[in-house]
MOPAC internal coordinates of N, CA, C and O (Angstrom, degrees):
PM7 1SCF
backbone

  N    0.0000 0     0.00 0     0.00 0    0    0    0
  C    1.4033 1     0.00 0     0.00 0    1    0    0
  C    1.5058 1   108.10 1     0.00 0    2    1    0
  O    1.2310 1   120.14 1   -39.81 1    3    2    1
  N    1.3394 1   117.34 1   140.19 1    3    2    1
  C    1.4183 1   121.11 1   178.22 1    5    3    2
  C    1.5480 1   105.75 1  -125.27 1    6    5    3
  O    1.2310 1   120.52 1   -48.31 1    7    6    5
  N    1.3056 1   116.60 1   131.69 1    7    6    5
  C    1.4534 1   121.81 1   177.13 1    9    7    6
  C    1.4901 1   110.14 1  -112.78 1   10    9    7
  O    1.2310 1   120.93 1   -53.42 1   11   10    9
  N    1.2643 1   115.83 1   126.58 1   11   10    9
  C    1.4677 1   121.88 1  -178.03 1   13   11   10
  C    1.5472 1   108.42 1  -116.13 1   14   13   11
  O    1.2310 1   121.07 1   -60.37 1   15   14   13
  N    1.3170 1   115.56 1   119.63 1   15   14   13
  C    1.4548 1   119.30 1   176.74 1   17   15   14
  C    1.4807 1   111.40 1  -126.81 1   18   17   15
  O    1.2310 1   119.69 1   -34.86 1   19   18   17
  N    1.2923 1   118.20 1   145.14 1   19   18   17
  C    1.4452 1   121.26 1  -179.10 1   21   19   18
  C    1.5118 1   110.50 1   168.85 1   22   21   19
  O    1.2310 1   120.99 1    28.34 1   23   22   21
  N    1.3189 1   115.71 1  -151.66 1   23   22   21
  C    1.4109 1   118.94 1   174.82 1   25   23   22
  C    1.5566 1   110.05 1  -140.58 1   26   25   23
  O    1.2310 1   120.39 1   -28.60 1   27   26   25
  N    1.2670 1   116.86 1   151.40 1   27   26   25
  C    1.4638 1   125.07 1   167.25 1   29   27   26
  C    1.4689 1   105.21 1  -118.00 1   30   29   27
  O    1.2310 1   120.87 1   -76.13 1   31   30   29
  N    1.2463 1   115.94 1   103.87 1   31   30   29
  C    1.4950 1   122.34 1  -176.31 1   33   31   30
  C    1.4944 1   106.32 1    66.60 1   34   33   31
  O    1.2310 1   120.31 1    57.25 1   35   34   33
  N    1.3631 1   117.01 1  -122.75 1   35   34   33
  C    1.4196 1   122.38 1   179.58 1   37   35   34
  C    1.5471 1   113.59 1   -96.05 1   38   37   35
  O    1.2310 1   120.93 1  -179.23 1   39   38   37
  N    1.3705 1   115.83 1     0.77 1   39   38   37
  C    1.4712 1   121.05 1  -177.54 1   41   39   38
  C    1.4941 1   112.21 1   -94.14 1   42   41   39
  O    1.2310 1   119.33 1   -53.81 1   43   42   41
  N    1.3081 1   118.89 1   126.19 1   43   42   41
  C    1.4154 1   121.42 1   177.17 1   45   43   42
  C    1.5290 1   109.92 1   -73.21 1   46   45   43
  O    1.2310 1   122.55 1   -34.43 1   47   46   45
  N    1.3794 1   112.72 1   145.57 1   47   46   45
  C    1.4909 1   116.78 1   177.68 1   49   47   46
  C    1.5389 1   107.20 1  -124.05 1   50   49   47
  O    1.2310 1   121.79 1   -44.46 1   51   50   49
  N    1.3220 1   114.18 1   135.54 1   51   50   49
  C    1.4596 1   120.40 1   174.72 1   53   51   50
  C    1.5038 1   106.67 1  -144.98 1   54   53   51
  O    1.2310 1   121.50 1   -79.36 1   55   54   53
  N    1.2942 1   114.73 1   100.64 1   55   54   53
  C    1.5140 1   119.77 1  -170.76 1   57   55   54
  C    1.5007 1   107.53 1  -126.54 1   58   57   55
  O    1.2310 1   122.19 1   -44.36 1   59   58   57
  N    1.3379 1   113.42 1   135.64 1   59   58   57
  C    1.4634 1   120.53 1   172.66 1   61   59   58
  C    1.5046 1   108.57 1  -119.97 1   62   61   59
  O    1.2310 1   123.35 1   -49.77 1   63   62   61
  N    1.3577 1   111.19 1   130.23 1   63   62   61
  C    1.4897 1   116.64 1   179.32 1   65   63   62
  C    1.5272 1   106.81 1  -123.98 1   66   65   63
  O    1.2310 1   121.35 1   -53.98 1   67   66   65
  N    1.2969 1   115.03 1   126.02 1   67   66   65
  C    1.4317 1   126.22 1  -178.83 1   69   67   66
  C    1.5101 1   109.71 1   -95.92 1   70   69   67
  O    1.2310 1   120.53 1   -56.55 1   71   70   69
  N    1.3392 1   116.60 1   123.45 1   71   70   69
  C    1.5029 1   121.52 1   179.02 1   73   71   70
  C    1.5231 1   109.97 1  -127.41 1   74   73   71
  O    1.2310 1   119.63 1   -42.88 1   75   74   73
  N    1.3133 1   118.31 1   137.12 1   75   74   73
  C    1.4297 1   121.17 1   174.56 1   77   75   74
  C    1.5109 1   106.53 1   -91.72 1   78   77   75
  O    1.2310 1   121.07 1    -1.37 1   79   78   77
  N    1.3829 1   115.56 1   178.63 1   79   78   77
  C    1.4644 1   119.89 1  -179.49 1   81   79   78
  C    1.4925 1   112.66 1   -58.76 1   82   81   79
  O    1.2310 1   119.43 1   141.97 1   83   82   81
  N    1.2649 1   118.70 1   -38.03 1   83   82   81
  C    1.5142 1   122.17 1  -179.85 1   85   83   82
  C    1.5446 1   109.05 1   -67.70 1   86   85   83
  O    1.2310 1   120.36 1   141.88 1   87   86   85
  N    1.3076 1   116.93 1   -38.12 1   87   86   85
  C    1.4846 1   117.90 1   178.63 1   89   87   86
  C    1.5504 1   109.88 1   -66.52 1   90   89   87
  O    1.2310 1   120.07 1   137.30 1   91   90   89
  N    1.3072 1   117.47 1   -42.70 1   91   90   89
  C    1.4299 1   119.84 1   178.52 1   93   91   90
  C    1.5380 1   114.32 1   -63.13 1   94   93   91
  O    1.2310 1   121.59 1   142.45 1   95   94   93
  N    1.3473 1   114.55 1   -37.55 1   95   94   93
  C    1.5021 1   120.47 1   175.91 1   97   95   94
  C    1.5282 1   108.24 1   -63.36 1   98   97   95
  O    1.2310 1   120.39 1   133.06 1   99   98   97
  N    1.3225 1   116.86 1   -46.94 1   99   98   97
  C    1.4284 1   122.50 1  -178.09 1  101   99   98
  C    1.5700 1   112.34 1   -60.16 1  102  101   99
  O    1.2310 1   122.88 1   135.07 1  103  102  101
  N    1.3998 1   112.09 1   -44.93 1  103  102  101
  C    1.4208 1   118.03 1   176.72 1  105  103  102
  C    1.4983 1   112.97 1   -63.45 1  106  105  103
  O    1.2310 1   120.95 1   142.40 1  107  106  105
  N    1.3554 1   115.79 1   -37.60 1  107  106  105
  C    1.4517 1   116.42 1   179.77 1  109  107  106
  C    1.5059 1   114.90 1   -65.17 1  110  109  107
  O    1.2310 1   120.47 1   150.74 1  111  110  109
  N    1.3606 1   116.70 1   -29.26 1  111  110  109
  C    1.4385 1   122.42 1   178.08 1  113  111  110
  C    1.5702 1   109.98 1   -65.04 1  114  113  111
  O    1.2310 1   121.06 1   153.79 1  115  114  113
  N    1.2677 1   115.57 1   -26.21 1  115  114  113
  C    1.4874 1   117.51 1  -174.51 1  117  115  114
  C    1.5401 1   111.93 1  -100.67 1  118  117  115
  O    1.2310 1   121.60 1  -177.79 1  119  118  117
  N    1.3153 1   114.54 1     2.21 1  119  118  117
  C    1.4678 1   117.89 1   176.63 1  121  119  118
  C    1.4961 1   113.36 1   -91.24 1  122  121  119
  O    1.2310 1   121.43 1   -54.06 1  123  122  121
  N    1.2947 1   114.87 1   125.94 1  123  122  121
  C    1.4834 1   119.94 1   178.48 1  125  123  122
  C    1.4587 1   106.94 1  -103.24 1  126  125  123
  O    1.2310 1   120.49 1   -70.04 1  127  126  125
  N    1.3834 1   116.66 1   109.96 1  127  126  125
  C    1.4628 1   121.40 1  -177.31 1  129  127  126
  C    1.5728 1   106.77 1  -105.17 1  130  129  127
  O    1.2310 1   122.92 1   -61.09 1  131  130  129
  N    1.3752 1   112.01 1   118.91 1  131  130  129
  C    1.4315 1   122.79 1  -179.84 1  133  131  130
  C    1.4977 1   108.87 1   -81.74 1  134  133  131
  O    1.2310 1   118.53 1   -63.19 1  135  134  133
  N    1.2665 1   120.42 1   116.81 1  135  134  133
  C    1.4385 1   122.36 1  -178.09 1  137  135  134
  C    1.5651 1   110.35 1   -78.51 1  138  137  135
  O    1.2310 1   120.41 1   -41.45 1  139  138  137
  N    1.2798 1   116.81 1   138.55 1  139  138  137
  C    1.4540 1   122.60 1   173.91 1  141  139  138
  C    1.5372 1   110.76 1   -70.27 1  142  141  139
  O    1.2310 1   120.12 1   -21.93 1  143  142  141
  N    1.3130 1   117.38 1   158.07 1  143  142  141
  C    1.4229 1   121.10 1  -179.87 1  145  143  142
  C    1.5945 1   107.26 1   -55.91 1  146  145  143
  O    1.2310 1   121.41 1   -45.84 1  147  146  145
  N    1.2833 1   114.91 1   134.16 1  147  146  145
  C    1.4522 1   118.49 1   179.91 1  149  147  146
  C    1.5418 1   116.77 1   -90.76 1  150  149  147
  O    1.2310 1   121.08 1   -54.29 1  151  150  149
  N    1.2894 1   115.55 1   125.71 1  151  150  149
  C    1.4577 1   118.04 1  -179.02 1  153  151  150
  C    1.5615 1   108.07 1   -79.06 1  154  153  151
  O    1.2310 1   120.73 1   -16.59 1  155  154  153
  N    1.2552 1   116.20 1   163.41 1  155  154  153
  C    1.4701 1   119.17 1  -178.83 1  157  155  154
  C    1.5370 1   111.80 1   -65.75 1  158  157  155
  O    1.2310 1   120.17 1   152.91 1  159  158  157
  N    1.3307 1   117.29 1   -27.09 1  159  158  157
  C    1.4407 1   119.74 1   178.44 1  161  159  158
  C    1.5049 1   114.78 1   -84.94 1  162  161  159
  O    1.2310 1   120.15 1   169.13 1  163  162  161
  N    1.3290 1   117.32 1   -10.87 1  163  162  161
  C    1.4508 1   122.06 1  -175.24 1  165  163  162
  C    1.4785 1   111.78 1   -81.23 1  166  165  163
  O    1.2310 1   119.24 1   -45.89 1  167  166  165
  N    1.3143 1   119.05 1   134.11 1  167  166  165
  C    1.4199 1   127.02 1  -179.98 1  169  167  166
  C    1.5222 1   110.21 1   -89.81 1  170  169  167
  O    1.2310 1   119.44 1   -62.53 1  171  170  169
  N    1.3217 1   118.67 1   117.47 1  171  170  169
  C    1.5308 1   122.78 1   179.29 1  173  171  170
  C    1.5366 1   106.91 1   -77.38 1  174  173  171
  O    1.2310 1   122.00 1   -40.44 1  175  174  173
  N    1.3340 1   113.77 1   139.56 1  175  174  173
  C    1.4810 1   118.27 1  -179.66 1  177  175  174
  C    1.5337 1   103.70 1  -108.78 1  178  177  175
  O    1.2310 1   120.57 1   -58.43 1  179  178  177
  N    1.3262 1   116.52 1   121.57 1  179  178  177
  C    1.4637 1   125.33 1   177.09 1  181  179  178
  C    1.5058 1   108.13 1   -73.84 1  182  181  179
  O    1.2310 1   120.01 1   -33.17 1  183  182  181
  N    1.3187 1   117.58 1   146.83 1  183  182  181
  C    1.4939 1   123.72 1  -179.97 1  185  183  182
  C    1.5967 1   110.77 1   -53.00 1  186  185  183
  O    1.2310 1   120.83 1   142.58 1  187  186  185
  N    1.3140 1   116.01 1   -37.42 1  187  186  185
  C    1.4670 1   119.23 1  -179.91 1  189  187  186
  C    1.5820 1   111.16 1   -67.83 1  190  189  187
  O    1.2310 1   120.99 1   157.94 1  191  190  189
  N    1.3317 1   115.71 1   -22.06 1  191  190  189
  C    1.4473 1   121.49 1  -179.95 1  193  191  190
  C    1.5554 1   112.64 1   -84.68 1  194  193  191
  O    1.2310 1   120.36 1   170.14 1  195  194  193
  N    1.3350 1   116.91 1    -9.86 1  195  194  193
  C    1.4005 1   120.33 1  -174.00 1  197  195  194
  C    1.5238 1   112.15 1   -59.43 1  198  197  195
  O    1.2310 1   119.13 1   140.65 1  199  198  197
  N    1.3250 1   119.27 1   -39.35 1  199  198  197
  C    1.4464 1   123.12 1   177.97 1  201  199  198
  C    1.4998 1   111.03 1   -62.17 1  202  201  199
  O    1.2310 1   121.54 1   137.56 1  203  202  201
  N    1.3536 1   114.65 1   -42.44 1  203  202  201
  C    1.4189 1   122.97 1   178.78 1  205  203  202
  C    1.5315 1   110.37 1   -63.72 1  206  205  203
  O    1.2310 1   120.60 1   135.77 1  207  206  205
  N    1.2607 1   116.45 1   -44.23 1  207  206  205
  C    1.3872 1   122.43 1   176.19 1  209  207  206
  C    1.5198 1   112.57 1   -61.10 1  210  209  207
  O    1.2310 1   119.89 1   135.57 1  211  210  209
  N    1.3531 1   117.82 1   -44.43 1  211  210  209
  C    1.4619 1   119.67 1   176.73 1  213  211  210
  C    1.5198 1   111.08 1   -63.91 1  214  213  211
  O    1.2310 1   119.47 1   136.61 1  215  214  213
  N    1.2915 1   118.61 1   -43.39 1  215  214  213
  C    1.5100 1   120.62 1   177.32 1  217  215  214
  C    1.5081 1   111.77 1   -60.38 1  218  217  215
  O    1.2310 1   120.45 1   142.48 1  219  218  217
  N    1.2985 1   116.74 1   -37.52 1  219  218  217
  C    1.4914 1   121.39 1   176.66 1  221  219  218
  C    1.4860 1   110.64 1   -64.76 1  222  221  219
  O    1.2310 1   121.42 1   139.05 1  223  222  221
  N    1.3514 1   114.89 1   -40.95 1  223  222  221
  C    1.5118 1   119.35 1  -179.43 1  225  223  222
  C    1.5346 1   108.28 1   -64.77 1  226  225  223
  O    1.2310 1   119.67 1   135.63 1  227  226  225
  N    1.3613 1   118.24 1   -44.37 1  227  226  225
  C    1.4290 1   117.72 1  -179.69 1  229  227  226
  C    1.5141 1   113.21 1   -64.09 1  230  229  227
  O    1.2310 1   121.72 1   142.10 1  231  230  229
  N    1.3916 1   114.32 1   -37.90 1  231  230  229
  C    1.4346 1   118.54 1   176.69 1  233  231  230
  C    1.5470 1   114.72 1   -65.03 1  234  233  231
  O    1.2310 1   120.50 1   144.47 1  235  234  233
  N    1.2691 1   116.64 1   -35.53 1  235  234  233
  C    1.4770 1   123.84 1   174.58 1  237  235  234
  C    1.5239 1   110.78 1   -56.34 1  238  237  235
  O    1.2310 1   122.49 1   129.03 1  239  238  237
  N    1.3517 1   112.84 1   -50.97 1  239  238  237
  C    1.4540 1   117.42 1   179.81 1  241  239  238
  C    1.4982 1   114.28 1   -67.38 1  242  241  239
  O    1.2310 1   121.63 1   139.67 1  243  242  241
  N    1.3726 1   114.48 1   -40.33 1  243  242  241
  C    1.4748 1   120.09 1   176.68 1  245  243  242
  C    1.5128 1   113.59 1   -58.09 1  246  245  243
  O    1.2310 1   119.91 1   138.48 1  247  246  245
  N    1.3095 1   117.78 1   -41.52 1  247  246  245
  C    1.4993 1   122.67 1  -179.30 1  249  247  246
  C    1.5296 1   105.92 1   -71.36 1  250  249  247
  O    1.2310 1   118.57 1   141.73 1  251  250  249
  N    1.2582 1   120.33 1   -38.27 1  251  250  249
  C    1.5442 1   120.56 1  -176.86 1  253  251  250
  C    1.5865 1   107.15 1   -74.65 1  254  253  251
  O    1.2310 1   120.43 1   149.19 1  255  254  253
  N    1.2952 1   116.78 1   -30.81 1  255  254  253
  C    1.5138 1   114.11 1  -176.07 1  257  255  254
  C    1.4942 1   108.79 1    83.77 1  258  257  255
  O    1.2310 1   119.82 1   120.15 1  259  258  257
  N    1.2489 1   117.95 1   -59.85 1  259  258  257
  C    1.5039 1   124.05 1   175.52 1  261  259  258
  C    1.4742 1   109.40 1  -151.21 1  262  261  259
  O    1.2310 1   121.18 1   -30.41 1  263  262  261
  N    1.3415 1   115.35 1   149.59 1  263  262  261
  C    1.4465 1   118.18 1  -179.92 1  265  263  262
  C    1.6078 1   109.65 1  -156.46 1  266  265  263
  O    1.2310 1   120.37 1   -36.06 1  267  266  265
  N    1.2951 1   116.89 1   143.94 1  267  266  265
  C    1.4442 1   119.29 1   179.46 1  269  267  266
  C    1.5323 1   110.46 1   -70.48 1  270  269  267
  O    1.2310 1   121.48 1   -30.42 1  271  270  269
  N    1.2756 1   114.78 1   149.58 1  271  270  269
  C    1.5234 1   120.49 1  -177.15 1  273  271  270
  C    1.5034 1   114.91 1   -54.26 1  274  273  271
  O    1.2310 1   118.36 1   128.25 1  275  274  273
  N    1.3680 1   120.73 1   -51.75 1  275  274  273
  C    1.4506 1   118.44 1   179.15 1  277  275  274
  C    1.5112 1   115.96 1   -55.66 1  278  277  275
  O    1.2310 1   121.62 1   134.12 1  279  278  277
  N    1.3612 1   114.50 1   -45.88 1  279  278  277
  C    1.4315 1   117.81 1   179.22 1  281  279  278
  C    1.5595 1   113.22 1   -62.93 1  282  281  279
  O    1.2310 1   122.80 1   139.93 1  283  282  281
  N    1.4031 1   112.24 1   -40.07 1  283  282  281
  C    1.4383 1   117.73 1   177.44 1  285  283  282
  C    1.5140 1   110.67 1   -61.07 1  286  285  283
  O    1.2310 1   120.66 1   130.85 1  287  286  285
  N    1.3175 1   116.35 1   -49.15 1  287  286  285
  C    1.4581 1   121.28 1  -179.54 1  289  287  286
  C    1.4984 1   110.17 1   -55.00 1  290  289  287
  O    1.2310 1   119.89 1   134.03 1  291  290  289
  N    1.3339 1   117.81 1   -45.97 1  291  290  289
  C    1.5186 1   120.82 1  -178.85 1  293  291  290
  C    1.5084 1   108.79 1   -58.75 1  294  293  291
  O    1.2310 1   119.85 1   139.82 1  295  294  293
  N    1.3571 1   117.89 1   -40.18 1  295  294  293
  C    1.4436 1   119.38 1  -179.29 1  297  295  294
  C    1.4885 1   111.53 1   -67.77 1  298  297  295
  O    1.2310 1   120.22 1   137.64 1  299  298  297
  N    1.4034 1   117.19 1   -42.36 1  299  298  297
  C    1.4428 1   120.77 1  -179.84 1  301  299  298
  C    1.4837 1   114.43 1   -66.67 1  302  301  299
  O    1.2310 1   120.70 1   145.57 1  303  302  301
  N    1.3879 1   116.27 1   -34.43 1  303  302  301
  C    1.4595 1   121.19 1   174.92 1  305  303  302
  C    1.5299 1   107.99 1   -59.54 1  306  305  303
  O    1.2310 1   120.21 1   130.37 1  307  306  305
  N    1.2700 1   117.20 1   -49.63 1  307  306  305
  C    1.4627 1   121.31 1  -179.66 1  309  307  306
  C    1.4990 1   110.72 1   -64.69 1  310  309  307
  O    1.2310 1   117.65 1   143.00 1  311  310  309
  N    1.2608 1   122.08 1   -37.00 1  311  310  309
  C    1.4918 1   127.77 1  -178.41 1  313  311  310
  C    1.5525 1   106.69 1   -70.75 1  314  313  311
  O    1.2310 1   120.05 1   135.61 1  315  314  313
  N    1.3389 1   117.50 1   -44.39 1  315  314  313
  C    1.4874 1   118.74 1  -171.52 1  317  315  314
  C    1.4994 1   111.77 1   -88.03 1  318  317  315
  O    1.2310 1   120.52 1   163.95 1  319  318  317
  N    1.3353 1   116.62 1   -16.05 1  319  318  317
  C    1.5149 1   119.32 1   179.60 1  321  319  318
  C    1.4978 1   116.08 1    88.44 1  322  321  319
  O    1.2310 1   120.15 1  -166.00 1  323  322  321
  N    1.3507 1   117.31 1    14.00 1  323  322  321
  C    1.4252 1   119.91 1   178.78 1  325  323  322
  C    1.5325 1   112.23 1   178.59 1  326  325  323
  O    1.2310 1   121.31 1   -25.39 1  327  326  325
  N    1.3391 1   115.09 1   154.61 1  327  326  325
  C    1.4743 1   119.29 1  -175.68 1  329  327  326
  C    1.5587 1   111.42 1   -66.25 1  330  329  327
  O    1.2310 1   119.55 1   137.91 1  331  330  329
  N    1.2889 1   118.46 1   -42.09 1  331  330  329
  C    1.4290 1   117.62 1  -179.51 1  333  331  330
  C    1.5205 1   113.43 1   -65.45 1  334  333  331
  O    1.2310 1   119.38 1   142.61 1  335  334  333
  N    1.3147 1   118.80 1   -37.39 1  335  334  333
  C    1.4518 1   122.00 1   178.01 1  337  335  334
  C    1.5058 1   109.71 1   -68.84 1  338  337  335
  O    1.2310 1   119.74 1   143.41 1  339  338  337
  N    1.3383 1   118.11 1   -36.59 1  339  338  337
  C    1.4128 1   124.30 1  -179.90 1  341  339  338
  C    1.5970 1   111.07 1   -66.55 1  342  341  339
  O    1.2310 1   122.80 1   138.65 1  343  342  341
  N    1.3179 1   112.25 1   -41.35 1  343  342  341
  C    1.4965 1   117.24 1   177.55 1  345  343  342
  C    1.6315 1   109.45 1   -69.07 1  346  345  343
  O    1.2310 1   120.93 1   144.19 1  347  346  345
  N    1.2966 1   115.83 1   -35.81 1  347  346  345
  C    1.5423 1   115.61 1   176.45 1  349  347  346
  C    1.5328 1   108.69 1   -62.56 1  350  349  347
  O    1.2310 1   118.15 1   138.59 1  351  350  349
  N    1.2583 1   121.14 1   -41.41 1  351  350  349
  C    1.4134 1   125.13 1   179.68 1  353  351  350
  C    1.5533 1   110.31 1   -63.83 1  354  353  351
  O    1.2310 1   120.37 1   138.01 1  355  354  353
  N    1.3576 1   116.90 1   -41.99 1  355  354  353
  C    1.4140 1   121.94 1   178.18 1  357  355  354
  C    1.5539 1   110.98 1   -63.52 1  358  357  355
  O    1.2310 1   120.60 1   139.05 1  359  358  357
  N    1.3133 1   116.45 1   -40.95 1  359  358  357
  C    1.4641 1   117.49 1   178.50 1  361  359  358
  C    1.5184 1   111.21 1   -68.12 1  362  361  359
  O    1.2310 1   120.89 1   143.01 1  363  362  361
  N    1.3044 1   115.91 1   -36.99 1  363  362  361
  C    1.5084 1   121.15 1   176.35 1  365  363  362
  C    1.5138 1   112.31 1   -61.34 1  366  365  363
  O    1.2310 1   122.11 1   141.81 1  367  366  365
  N    1.3792 1   113.56 1   -38.19 1  367  366  365
  C    1.5091 1   117.93 1   177.40 1  369  367  366
  C    1.5287 1   110.81 1   -64.23 1  370  369  367
  O    1.2310 1   121.52 1   142.40 1  371  370  369
  N    1.3352 1   114.70 1   -37.60 1  371  370  369
  C    1.5408 1   115.76 1  -176.48 1  373  371  370
  C    1.5781 1   109.66 1   -62.36 1  374  373  371
  O    1.2310 1   120.93 1   157.22 1  375  374  373
  N    1.3029 1   115.82 1   -22.78 1  375  374  373
  C    1.4954 1   116.94 1  -177.39 1  377  375  374
  C    1.4725 1   114.39 1  -109.07 1  378  377  375
  O    1.2310 1   121.73 1  -165.70 1  379  378  377
  N    1.3564 1   114.29 1    14.30 1  379  378  377
  C    1.4910 1   121.31 1  -177.70 1  381  379  378
  C    1.5851 1   106.24 1   -89.71 1  382  381  379
  O    1.2310 1   123.39 1   -44.29 1  383  382  381
  N    1.3583 1   111.11 1   135.71 1  383  382  381
  C    1.4942 1   114.80 1   178.81 1  385  383  382
  C    1.5047 1   113.28 1   -65.86 1  386  385  383
  O    1.2310 1   118.37 1   158.85 1  387  386  385
  N    1.2953 1   120.71 1   -21.15 1  387  386  385
  C    1.4492 1   125.62 1  -176.93 1  389  387  386
  C    1.5910 1   112.41 1   -84.32 1  390  389  387
  O    1.2310 1   122.58 1   177.24 1  391  390  389
  N    1.3154 1   112.67 1    -2.76 1  391  390  389
  C    1.4711 1   117.42 1  -174.65 1  393  391  390
  C    1.5530 1   110.47 1  -125.84 1  394  393  391
  O    1.2310 1   120.39 1   -43.05 1  395  394  393
  N    1.2766 1   116.85 1   136.95 1  395  394  393
  C    1.4254 1   123.94 1   173.55 1  397  395  394
  C    1.5236 1   109.07 1  -116.07 1  398  397  395
  O    1.2310 1   120.57 1   -45.56 1  399  398  397
  N    1.3003 1   116.51 1   134.44 1  399  398  397
  C    1.4657 1   119.55 1  -178.79 1  401  399  398
  C    1.5554 1   104.37 1  -117.19 1  402  401  399
  O    1.2310 1   122.75 1   -45.09 1  403  402  401
  N    1.3281 1   112.34 1   134.91 1  403  402  401
  C    1.4984 1   119.63 1   174.57 1  405  403  402
  C    1.4163 1   110.62 1  -126.50 1  406  405  403
  O    1.2310 1   119.85 1   -26.75 1  407  406  405
  N    1.3302 1   117.90 1   153.25 1  407  406  405
  C    1.4354 1   122.54 1   179.02 1  409  407  406
  C    1.4763 1   111.58 1   -82.03 1  410  409  407
  O    1.2310 1   120.95 1   -61.07 1  411  410  409
  N    1.3228 1   115.79 1   118.93 1  411  410  409
  C    1.4864 1   119.38 1  -179.90 1  413  411  410
  C    1.5169 1   109.22 1   -93.09 1  414  413  411
  O    1.2310 1   121.20 1    -2.01 1  415  414  413
  N    1.3202 1   115.31 1   177.99 1  415  414  413
  C    1.4569 1   119.61 1   179.75 1  417  415  414
  C    1.5250 1   113.26 1   -60.00 1  418  417  415
  O    1.2310 1   120.93 1   138.73 1  419  418  417
  N    1.3305 1   115.82 1   -41.27 1  419  418  417
  C    1.4606 1   120.91 1  -176.54 1  421  419  418
  C    1.5209 1   111.87 1  -113.60 1  422  421  419
  O    1.2310 1   120.52 1   152.92 1  423  422  421
  N    1.3252 1   116.61 1   -27.08 1  423  422  421
  C    1.4831 1   119.70 1  -172.35 1  425  423  422
  C    1.5335 1   108.97 1  -155.87 1  426  425  423
  O    1.2310 1   120.65 1   -24.62 1  427  426  425
  N    1.3313 1   116.36 1   155.38 1  427  426  425
  C    1.4979 1   119.05 1   174.46 1  429  427  426
  C    1.5143 1   111.32 1   -60.45 1  430  429  427
  O    1.2310 1   120.01 1   -32.66 1  431  430  429
  N    1.2716 1   117.58 1   147.34 1  431  430  429
  C    1.4641 1   125.25 1   176.50 1  433  431  430
  C    1.4820 1   109.54 1  -115.03 1  434  433  431
  O    1.2310 1   119.19 1   -54.20 1  435  434  433
  N    1.3683 1   119.15 1   125.80 1  435  434  433
  C    1.4087 1   124.04 1   179.28 1  437  435  434
  C    1.4911 1   109.29 1   -98.39 1  438  437  435
  O    1.2310 1   120.16 1   -51.10 1  439  438  437
  N    1.3685 1   117.31 1   128.90 1  439  438  437
  C    1.4692 1   121.58 1  -177.87 1  441  439  438
  C    1.5592 1   106.12 1  -117.85 1  442  441  439
  O    1.2310 1   122.43 1   -39.18 1  443  442  441
  N    1.3343 1   112.94 1   140.82 1  443  442  441
  C    1.4505 1   118.07 1   171.82 1  445  443  442
  C    1.5358 1   109.15 1   -87.83 1  446  445  443
  O    1.2310 1   119.10 1   -57.40 1  447  446  445
  N    1.3354 1   119.32 1   122.60 1  447  446  445
  C    1.3661 1   123.54 1   177.30 1  449  447  446
  C    1.4893 1   115.66 1  -110.57 1  450  449  447
  O    1.2310 1   121.93 1   175.05 1  451  450  449
  N    1.3579 1   113.91 1    -4.95 1  451  450  449
  C    1.4499 1   119.04 1   178.80 1  453  451  450
  C    1.4031 1   113.88 1    63.48 1  454  453  451
  O    1.2310 1   120.10 1   180.00 1  455  454  453

């Protein structure tokens, strides 16, 4: 499920879109992701490795139990080899059934709920 909130001009927008796994896969096929320039120290992630990367991301949060957003993002950036890839993983975690996100005093806190 994706929730979109904001404004278009003076009109408030609050839209919820429900997507199942097949819808997400179909949407991903149509997404063109432009890769940033790769530094020599950056590890490139092959498309076939994306499932492994996602499983590693879930395992990281499972082992931590809970972790603040900025710390989690830093770990995901290191794991994925770049800030954009780390942010994509963080967004994916927000919509994962196994993860609960709560608003902390200074930053969101991600909880593993299994």
